[in-house]
C-alpha positions in Angstrom: 101.4 -84.6 44.7 97.9 -85.7 45.9 96.2 -84.7 49.2 95.2 -87.9 50.8 94.2 -86.9 54.4 93.2 -83.9 56.4 94.0 -84.4 60.1 92.3 -83.0 63.2 95.6 -81.9 64.6 99.4 -82.0 63.9 100.2 -85.1 65.8 97.5 -87.1 64.0 98.9 -85.8 60.6 102.4 -86.9 61.5 101.1 -90.3 62.7 99.4 -90.9 59.4 102.4 -89.7 57.4 104.6 -92.0 59.4 102.4 -95.0 58.7 102.5 -94.2 55.0 106.3 -93.8 55.0 106.6 -97.1 57.0 104.7 -98.7 54.1 107.2 -97.2 51.6 104.8 -94.5 50.4 106.5 -91.1 50.1 104.4 -88.5 52.0 104.6 -85.0 53.4 102.7 -83.0 56.0 101.6 -79.6 54.8 100.0 -76.7 56.6 101.9 -77.6 59.8 101.8 -74.0 61.1 98.5 -72.9 59.6 96.5 -73.2 62.9 98.4 -70.1 64.1 96.5 -68.1 61.5 93.0 -69.1 62.8 90.8 -66.0 62.8 92.6 -64.7 59.7 91.9 -67.7 57.6 88.9 -70.0 57.7 89.2 -72.9 60.2 88.8 -75.5 57.5 91.9 -74.2 55.8 94.0 -74.5 58.9 94.0 -78.2 59.4 97.2 -80.1 58.7 97.2 -82.2 55.5 99.0 -85.3 54.4 100.0 -85.5 50.8 101.5 -88.4 48.9 104.0 -87.9 46.1 103.0 -90.6 43.6 99.5 -91.3 42.3 100.4 -95.0 41.9 100.4 -95.2 45.7 96.9 -93.9 46.1 95.0 -97.2 46.6 97.6 -98.5 49.1 97.5 -95.2 51.0 93.7 -95.2 51.2 93.8 -98.7 52.6 96.3 -97.7 55.2 94.3 -94.7 56.2 91.1 -96.7 56.3 92.7 -99.2 58.7 94.0 -96.3 60.8 90.5 -94.8 61.0 88.6 -98.0 61.7 87.6 -98.6 65.3 89.5 -101.1 67.3 87.7 -104.4 67.8 87.1 -105.5 71.4 88.8 -108.9 71.4 87.5 -110.0 74.8 89.8 -111.1 77.5 92.2 -113.9 78.2 93.5 -115.6 81.4 97.2 -115.7 81.9 98.5 -119.3 82.0 101.0 -118.5 84.7 99.1 -116.4 87.2 95.5 -116.6 86.0 95.1 -112.8 85.8 92.6 -111.6 83.2 94.1 -109.3 80.5 92.6 -107.8 77.4 92.6 -110.2 74.4 94.9 -107.9 72.4 97.7 -108.1 75.0 100.7 -110.2 74.1 102.0 -110.3 77.7 100.2 -110.5 81.0 100.1 -107.0 82.6 100.6 -108.5 86.1 103.5 -111.1 85.7 104.8 -110.5 82.2 104.3 -114.0 80.9 103.5 -114.5 77.2 99.7 -115.0 76.9 
């Protein structure tokens, strides 16, 4: 097993592990309960970690994590063809009337 990611919190660790599993990469979250030991163990050792099972998946896993960590791009806005309401460019449906943009 290879440690691939150290998360800021448990939900983030499970989100990354879920993305990896969705891509067919066997992964596990370790140190799920370590934050309960803060004060007795160094804080850097208490963060949850995501590990992958096979080294052959390392490059794909790093690409998935890189995409997860990259900031979202502001895609501007788009006007709904039905009602004319402005919606963020990454929306697929108008937030006001529900029409496909």
